[in-house]
C-alpha positions, 0 to 999 in steps of 0.5 A: 940810100942803098940797101944790103940784101936781107933775109927773113933771118935777123940782119945786122943790128941797127946802128952797126956797120954804118947801116940804118934800119927803117921800119915800114908799116904796110897795108894790102889787099891779098886777093891778087897775091900769092902770099907775102914771100917772093916767089919766082913767076908769081905776084907777091906782096914782098915782090911788089914792095921791094920792086917799088923801093928799088925804083928810085932816082939815083941817090934815093932810097933803094931797098932790095929786101925786107924782113916781115913781122908775119908772113901771110898766105895767098889771099890773106890781107893786112892792115897792120903789117910791119917790115924792116930794111937795113939801108946804107946812108948817103955818103954825099949829096943827093942827086935830087935838089928836092930831097933833103938828107939829115945828119945820119944820111937819111932822106926825107922819109915822108917824101920817100913814102909818097914816092913809093906809094905812087909806084906801088899798085893800088892794093899795097900801101906804105902807111908809115916809115921811120928810122927804127929804134936800136935793137928793133927787128920786125919779126923777132922783136914782136910780142904778139900778132893780131888777126881778124876773121870775118864771116857772114851767115846771111842766107843770101851769102855775103854783101858783094862789096865785102866778098873779098874779105868776108867768108859766106857761111850758109848756116846760122852760127851760134857765137856763144857755142864758138866762144865756149869751144874756144876756151879750151884752145887758149894758153900755151899748147902744141898746136900741131893739129892746127898747123901745116907742118914745116920741117924743123919748125916748132908748133908750140904757141901761146894763144892769148885771145880767141873771141867771137863777136856778132857785129851785125845781124849776119856779120860775125868776127873773131879776133885772134892773138898769139905770140906767133902763129904757125903756118895756117894756124888761124884758118885751121882754128876758125875752120874747126870752130865754125863747125861748132857754130853751125852745130855739126860738131860738139863744143868739146871737139876743137879741144879734143883735136888739139890734144890728139895732135893729129892734123884737122882737115877743117881750114877756113878759106884765106880771103876772110883773114886779115892781119890787123896788128903787131905789138912790140915791147918798149924800145929798151926791151926790143933787143932782149925780146928778139933774142928770146924769140929766137930760142926754141919754144918748149912747153 
């Protein structure tokens, strides 16, 4: 299989033009990456993933570009990232006798996943790969994204084994106060105060979940879900709410910042954040969802 170039905009729908769309489920440790998106002279998740997909024997799968469900910033991790790639199926026999191809020209995807993971660095794994259902678009078909942010409020900082995915916070945190403050942020709002502005991009989002939990004596997690997130939105929300949790800000302050639509300066560091899941509708609704998502959001 060979791939045609694909950007982060919708590509040719699966099944059209002789193409086959693949869905890949991906996990990565973002510590040593300059974010998801390919950048010149920088190590990125997209870059190493595409390089691995391209380094295949003649006649095997070759993907030159992928479309991601949710771009992550430098240092942010993922256990539930989703990408798709449109590929041209085999028109003849594969050069490798060990590589079987089905009637659609699709090779043994379990074998392909094994090959990719042998090539990929240890901080990126392809967890699963399959032919995507009709109408699937990794980015635009998604109904919601789920993130988790992890914090340690231990007086000694953070366990050394968790230092790459957990923020050390030097003050005790009041989980009840943070949950109370979070309630004013839920729902459909213009999150301009909690987003890094990008020209031509809307900051209107529907925040569906924002729940803090103390999972151990000094470990606090917050689960955040929305239909989509604008740039730095989750880390900005977390940064503001941590100031409530340690008593430096009143419970009402995050809601006041939201209403002001003026950018807040409190942004939590990237390494505590992990993309943990992407939700999609039933297969029959994928194409309609993708079209709906492309429409500009308004309150």
